[in-house]
C-alpha positions, 0 to 999 in steps of 0.5 A, spaced: 106 646 365 107 650 358 101 649 353 102 652 346 097 650 340 093 646 344 099 641 346 102 640 353 109 641 352 113 636 356 117 640 362 123 636 362 125 637 355 129 642 352 125 648 349 128 646 342 126 639 343 119 640 346 117 645 341 117 639 336 111 635 340 107 640 336 104 638 330 107 642 324 113 644 328 120 640 326 127 641 328 129 646 323 122 650 325 123 650 332 130 652 332 128 658 327 122 660 332 127 660 338 132 664 334 126 669 333 124 670 340 131 670 342 130 664 347 136 659 349 134 653 346 138 649 352 133 652 357 128 646 359 120 648 358 119 648 366 124 653 367 121 658 362 117 663 365 109 665 363 111 671 359 116 667 355 111 662 354 106 667 352 111 670 347 112 663 344 105 662 343 104 668 340 109 667 335 107 660 333 100 662 332 101 669 328 106 666 323 105 658 322 100 653 321 100 648 326 095 642 329 088 643 327 089 648 322 094 644 318 091 637 319 085 640 316 089 643 310 092 637 309 085 633 309 082 638 304 088 637 299 087 630 299 080 631 298 081 635 292 086 630 289 080 625 290 075 629 287 079 631 281 080 624 279 088 625 279 092 619 280 095 621 286 087 621 289 086 614 286 092 612 290 090 615 296 083 612 296 085 605 295 090 606 301 096 605 297 103 609 296 102 615 291 109 617 291 112 612 286 114 607 291 114 599 289 108 595 293 110 588 292 114 587 298 114 594 302 108 599 304 106 595 310 104 601 314 100 604 308 096 598 307 095 596 314 100 591 315 097 586 310 101 580 308 099 579 301 105 575 298 106 567 297 109 564 303 107 569 309 102 567 314 102 560 311 100 555 316 105 549 317 103 543 313 100 537 316 104 531 319 104 525 316 100 519 319 
């Protein structure tokens, strides 16, 4: 089983897809990494030998910020926005979207699926006696 950047890669996936399980590596970056290391993207993770896995690990660690380091950087950027009292920082503090989306009907995921509109969550009216 291949373990890169603290993540166990799924053995039955292609290398191109398996690398995307690492936080900070998407489709494009995975293709780029495999191209740099000259590994066939269609190879399954379980078929990669130890030497190839070490080559991948070294390439990712030297050239890219992934997993904990990247998460820490993102959190520090958000913290900086809050400290300088920017508009985006205040939106982060209030758990609201900060990129211009409307908030009347959408943004359920950011707000924690809270339904604040008129009819949502309403109980049915009582029966007549």
